[in-house]
Phi, psi and omega in degrees: 000137188257165177298320182294336176276358180055041177257004178273171182298140174226125185055036177078009184237133174280134176284156174284135178233126181234152175242149178244124180273152171302140186304331181284345184253349186303312182297322179292322179298318178297321180294317180289330179295317177073211182217161183292308190074208179231176179299317181285323181232081180301148181284202185253172173066203183300313181294321178297324178296318179293320180300322183295342180281331192263158182262020177204162179296131183269335186303324179293342184256354193276155171293159173294126184284316182236154175198183179230129176237118181053041177081000181255132179285130181230164178238121179282135175243343176216146185213150182303332181219171179079167184279134176249123179289351181266346184295135176270099189262021177255006185234121184239139179290123181255013179076211186259015177296139178250319179246106181201151170258136180247147176206157175264124186231162164277121189301323185284332182253344183063019178266138180286156183251129187297328190290349188238145169246141178223137182220139178278125183245152173285171180281083185294334192260003178290145177286334187235133185293322176225097184279119180293341184265341183218151175278131177290133183258159169262162183225151178255122176263127184246136175224159183227140177291330189269355183238119179285333180278114185291337189292327184231079187295335183263009191297327181276340181269317182200084182293342180297340178304324185268354189243021178056043181244173171295128183288141179270352177233174176245034179297143179210157174268124180251134177248123177256115179258161185237123178221145176293136183240127176242341178240133177256086187257122180245000175097153183281355177277351181297138182271118177302143181093346179251004185273128177237128183240143178231137172240117185056039177082357182257124182292138179225145173244015179275064178205163174235158180240125179267108185293333182283322181263343183074022184252147173263132178246111180279144178299325176236121185295126179298147180279175185294336182264355180287144175257116182253129180229127184232135175238146178200163171259156181236148170292139181284340179057041177242165181286353182257005181225148177202183179212152176256128183235145180213137178215143180209143179207152178210148182224140180235124178263107181280324178203182180297333183258340189236130174217162183217146177222160176219142183213147175233130178222138181215143174213123186229120180289139181231131178242121183284324189253320187270134178261010181204166170244163177218182183304134180089355179243158175217150178215066187277161174214142177206151174220128186230132172244122184227148177226136183234148179230133180226131174236125189220128172238187183296322184245350184233140179218132179223131175227147176217131179236127180243130183222154175228129185231147172245121186226146170217144179276349185210100181287343178285338180089345185230135174242121180269107178292313178200137173260012173058039177257018179300326181272005179295124184257162175245126179287131181248135184257142182283146177275171184297326183253027182291335179284134182229130181287141176289150176297142181294343181263005186244139173231129179280175176232146176265108187265142172295158183298329179266007178062019181285334180207165182215148173256110181277121181283142183269139181296326181295338182263009183273135168267103183291120181237145175265142178295143180244152178296148178294155180240158178277144177222126185294343183276347182226166172261148183088199183253151172261123184264120184274142169237106184248131180228158177210095182289351176295339182275354182267127185277338184289164178262133183261149173226176180298325180269354180218068188280165167291154178204156173214149184211155177215132173277146180233118180285128179257001175056033178061008182283345185283335183047056189292333185298334180248010186276149175262335177204165181221138180229144177215144180273130178230151177213138176262158176240122182082194182258132180261149178296148183294339180269004179291132176233141183239134181237146174245131174238140178238154179089025176263169184240114180283347188268001178236177178275009177069004182297331182262011182294141175280081190307320186268004179241022179264119178302130187227137178231135170274109191257352180270150179199162177275340180206173181297331183274356183261017183288153176285173180301138177079004180259120183273313178231109184277172172268114182277118182299140175061032173254133186290153171082179180285139176236142177265116179263128181235136178233148178273127176260109183270179185299321179295321177297316184298329179294344181252006183244024185274355185245304186243152188237006184275171185238166176217135173254128179239131176250131175232160177189161180250354181246161176288104184214172179215168179174176178224133172241135176251137175252136182234213185301157181219166176204153175239146183257123176257155176204140178273354181284142173254124184240136177221164176223142178275005176235215181259016182289162178236156180235127177244127183250133172206182182246158172224147183263118181269331177205185185299330182232019182230122178244154175234154178262131185244134178239120176260115181260118181255120186216135176252351177216164184293129179202165181252122174266141178235124176245132181213152173198159182258149176231167170296147183304135177227151190257123181275329193287346180260017179227159181274323188225146169247127183237128172242112180268119189203171171209158177210129182200160176291154179308308196263310187264006175056038179211187178226154177270179190287345182269355183281142178207161182213152175228127178247126183231135169248126184210182177216146182285146176257170183293336181271007178093350177275177180238137177264126186275131173265317179209142179219126182238129177249133182235122174270181185298325181296320180286324179294329178298330178287346181253028180290341172237165185300123177218162177274115171274106192249125175256121175276107187287341179269318179272353179057057180219167179221146185279339175230137178078200184236129176273098185273344180204138175208124177221099184287350175285345179268126178264107187286157176227355184225140172250131177233125176243114177254122186234116181257124184202161169241017180247160167282120193235147172246122175248130179242126176245121184263310181197160170234128182214160173246133183231155179078058179300132182275155178253137181256137168258129181236131177244125184232152174217128180233122181236139179225134178223140177217145180223132182236128177225110182054245183267000182256141178222132179237128180231141177222133176237142176224129178234126176229148179211141175233134182233136174230147176255138184220145172227036183118327174229153179292129180264287179223156176223156176213155185242134176212166181171187181208156177228128180235129175228145180217148179225133175241109188230117176053043174085001178243122180263133177240131181220135179223143181219135177237145180208160175224126177277166189298321185249027182290147178269348181239164186294314179248107183264340181218139179203158180201152170220152179222136175230126184206138174279131179284337174207159183299136177290126185054023180073008187241309191250129172229144181208164177203153173218134176228135179217134177228140182239122183230100180287330183296311182264004179054061183217136177236133179232133178218140180213136177231141177219145178216144180224134173239121180239128180257016182295333181294334177255027173066025175249117185281057183236131177229131177245126180235142178217135179216146178213152180213157178223139174228124182236126168234180181295334186241354183213127173246122183239135177234137175226133176231133181218112180229153181206154173237122184239124173246116190231088176257181185293321186248352184219126179232129180224133178226125176240131182225152177230128178235135176233141180215138183215141176224137181208159172273113186297339180283349185247012181261137179292334180283352178052062181304317179261117178283173182299329182238032178302322184263007179252339185231127184302314187282327174295319177297322178296318180295316181293323177295320178298318180295321179288322184296325184247030177293144178270007179116118182271136179288338179268004181300142173266355174208130169224133178233140174230145178213119176239121180218158180222136178231127181237128180238132176245121180265122177245090193296319185294337179257000185049049186229121183227081179294146181233128176247125181240136175226134183217145174234126181231149175217157179215121176254123183229126182235095176237253176285338174216165180253113183238140174242121181246133177233155179214133174243136187222133174234131181218130177243122179248127181242091180268140181220132179239136174211132184051240183256018183241149173227135180232137174226140177238127185239124173248132183215138172224139185226141176218151179193179180208163174235125182234147169280132181228163174281138182299142178132201176099188181202182178298319181294323177294321177298321177298320178297321179296320181300312181296317181299314181293323179293323178294333179281354179237063181296334180295342179294313180290323185283345182300125185275130178306145183072314179293333181291349175290333187236355184295113180289336182290339179298319178300318180294320181295316179297313180296321180295320177298316184296334183262004183296311181225164179286351178294328188290127167270319180196158173223142181217161174218131180229132174231140181217152180225125185233130176242119182241137177228139178214139178243165176281164183285126181287321183079024176215191185295340181300330181301330182290329187258339184246127178298148177263359177192150179208151178222145175226124184232131170239139182213144173234132181238122176241128179218131178244121174227239174291338174217172182258132173237141182218106187239146168253143173224146177218144178217135176237134184226131175235135178239138177231143171207139182206154176223151173055063186253298192251000181284178182297336177254014185271179181287329175236086188285073180281330186236135181252003179276354172219164187267303182227169182212164176222145181222138174223128182223142176221129180235124183232134176235125182234140182224136175227134184212135172286139186297327187266002180235162180268340181285151182218158175253131185234146177220125177244128182230126180234125177238133179216138180221135177239151169225124179243118182264101181293316173219187179295328184260340185252131182218143173245125178237137174210159181195161178217157178223119181243126177236124185229123175251309171202184187296338180257004179219094180208160182213133177231129176230138179223138179223137176221137181224135177236112179248136180199162173290148177263165178255305178205165181210150176298335179296332177295323176294324178295321177296322181299329180295327183264339181224095185295337181278353182290136178240128181302318186292346180271354184256157178246137179244143172223135180237153172212140175236141181219149176229131173239129179226140175215149177220137180214149170231131181221127178273148180211153176230108185257342176217172184295337185233025181220103177245130184216171177239127177264123183244128185229142173238143176217130178223133181222137174238137181228139175225128178237141176226124177240127179242112177276106186286320177202193185291345183254326192242140176228132177266127183243128176227153179207150174230133183222127177234136183229140173233118184234118186229125166255114189303135181062022180224285188210146175235127179241130177238130184222132178231129180232144173223140181215154175219137181203182182216148175241128180238125179239135179248000000 
């Protein structure tokens, strides 16, 4: 569905899209559609095929398949909520990234998963190659080896992804982008002494850290192919944490050649309030004693540094993995106007919990009530919203199937977040005595902001919440409303997975009262809350799981799981955490309890298994710890106790520790509980206690010798680390050796390293060969190769240059190739060019090749069995990948051949440029597509005096074809030529005439229909006129634009249908300084000295060639700066965007910064510091205003079109008082008004005061 069809999301909501079949095809469509069936017995036809893929019944989660609109039968293919069997779920929006590698990873470990392939694709389905109104996006295509159905690649791994449920895995799409890096900035919060750097997997300490800039400066700048990895701890910058630091150093010069130094440095984090750290926090400590020796002569240099360090990653001793407050809810209070009357034309339905049937309420039996303002009640906070009914006023006769009813909508202001909730609770109270036949229903997921005419009446989750006793509650009701019970009652309902699939759009609630007798009454609604949980729960039977929280103390909550079971079955609870390390702690503690509902015990058949693990690349899980508990052990856990694993002695105080591997850092907790009882499990916390301290001994030696033009350098780094808690536990040795030789202009460098936990002797290695200058002034070359066993990555790059400039020929030939190999991705890049660069003639021809493949799926076996275990085997495999002629199993191959010719005509300052390019892309994911593009561009730049003008003519044509998987680079070249020969009209298209030539549409359409291979064919022509002048530096700049552009474009594309669009864009830019102030060129105003102005005006137009209607966009941006004095400045600006009366946006910002004179806060400071003097301090103030207004039209359903109107106003005031050279007092006041017309108004006021102290 395209943007132009308005089927994309608007305000976060998908519109409903339905299709109407020709009457002669309807019966056939129904037959082909089939039915869902069940998980065990899938139905027939299209729906039955989809059901067979999933591990649960789909009908409870599905969109309505058929419906009637204005008497016409339609079939829904897209819906605001629920699962659509038509959705293509293998394609994900990747934003505006153009160059990126995609992979499917486990979010907590960042490790890729073998079962999936992901590739970044261009926007193949856009009608326009460069849309002036929208940015073209890239997309990630995902496929799976284990799923034959391309539409749902994750269905066998985690089908909940498609059903709006809590995910059972932490799978994510990761995009790796590539940017040149010249600064290694880690931030000023990094703690010196905790920084560890690796280059190509080899640890190095040859760097310094600049605390003021937050940058790392390496002694030797890493090359473009080097992989740099840096780890560090950060200061928390909170009032509850600090650190103690100590440093000492001394140096002794024994002779002119020999000197020695010794240094002691220590930094230890101290926390006044917290007795633990948690994810995102650090509390490191280290103390280092080092001694260095240096001997230096004219040609020889030797240094050696010996150090001993005491380090700990956690000075508090305890790491809190989770305090189980995920289900901690926030009570939300109703506003005075939260009650909303139902539309007089709308009647709700009472739906069964499984949505199998509904009771449609009759309008004649409705007691029409108007919403009343909320009232205050001393027993609650917020307002109590009344629902008052009187069935005596209804003339109709009621029956059980046609009861009297009254209803009221309650706005929850989106605070409930129902789409992710596990349960919902609301306070209710009755007034007076209610009739015994009164029944009360709760509905969630309704919309208070519409007339409800478009509500999915039969897809609204409904609970019967009234009962005569606690045991009389309806399905899914945890705590019912007991009729005729005094006071406020908390009603709680369970939101199951099927409900959540229907709560993805709206968050409001509805209370419905029904009865069969003439009666009256009042119900009050009060505060509410929703319970969220990160746990994923399943049962292998028909059991249900209810999640909520319990408060153990004023600041401690526990997560409670109620397992309801009538027969023996296994419940599984799981959730992911940030990665945590077991080997640096003494104990793992899980505080929990498990017991039956009633007798607070368990029977003999109950058992449990607790597992901590992490996902592997092959989809399996590696176990860190596994505890098995039988019924006897579970009986000991009937109340909250610490289940403690001694990580050093490998024991546990309850149950049996069947597996423990502290080298595995877990990210997932899994609790499997087998029972035939209704059980309550309480989880309070998971923590690691007894942080170990590491002793590290290091030695770094460097030697270099220089003789004439030859230089030899050798570095050796060794380190030994042991962990101790009074006795030595384990120790490991790691280090690196670097040697380099520079001989006759050729540099040779080799490095070997071993990481601390490596399984092989040499875990990291690299070599580099590079000419420092061209040999004989003609030939230069380089080779770099790195081997990293730890991260299973191989990198290789070769470059060569031939320059004939030394023999007076302006010709340069360059060739470069690179290979990157990991376990799941093999990447090849080739880039070569021939450059002829004379004074009047410049020509550049380049060829680029790019290929990506999964090395495990290639017949050539790019990655051998021991590629990542053996340096030389990895080098051989990298060489084979680097110079591949194109793999038939590649999921991406790209070729690009282009030529650019420039002719310099100096006397006319005229340098026309002709560019010609051929590009192709072969992509094999869910389908095999070959895309080609031919491009011709003529640029005519002209300069005269202070002006420059350029005129650019460009025409592009291409196609997308379905192809059989396979091929190579040479085969791709044949396809490019073949496709270009099939489009002779591309070359023949006459410039300027192609803007209006009607036959071009026929030619494009004719090509697309030639064979079934074609997915699409397109032709684009554009004409751009750009003008820019130099800066005048006077008042003329304010009135005359300094640049302008005019662009015309025509886009023709034939796919399943033909589109032919015109686009035009005009852009004017203005900039000026020092115009109207007292020191300006036109001194009109004397209240300020100088000024600055920036203005941009853009007009964009898009029109289909065959229609008269057009889309227009006008955008005006303007910014001023007025300098009242050198220190005081007023800045303001606005941005206006206008499409039509229902689509516009206005933004305005103003800021006034100036020095302050005095403040009452200075007097307050004087009370606490008698020595403080006002005249010694500096004040600075700033005031700001932000205002925005927008109108946006949206269409979310077939019969509901609306305009969303929003206002936003914000005021900000900041005051900074510099008390002395060390301390600054910071204060701020912020007020916000946010209004969505006819929806919600939010008012927020904040004030803060703080201080900054620098030493």
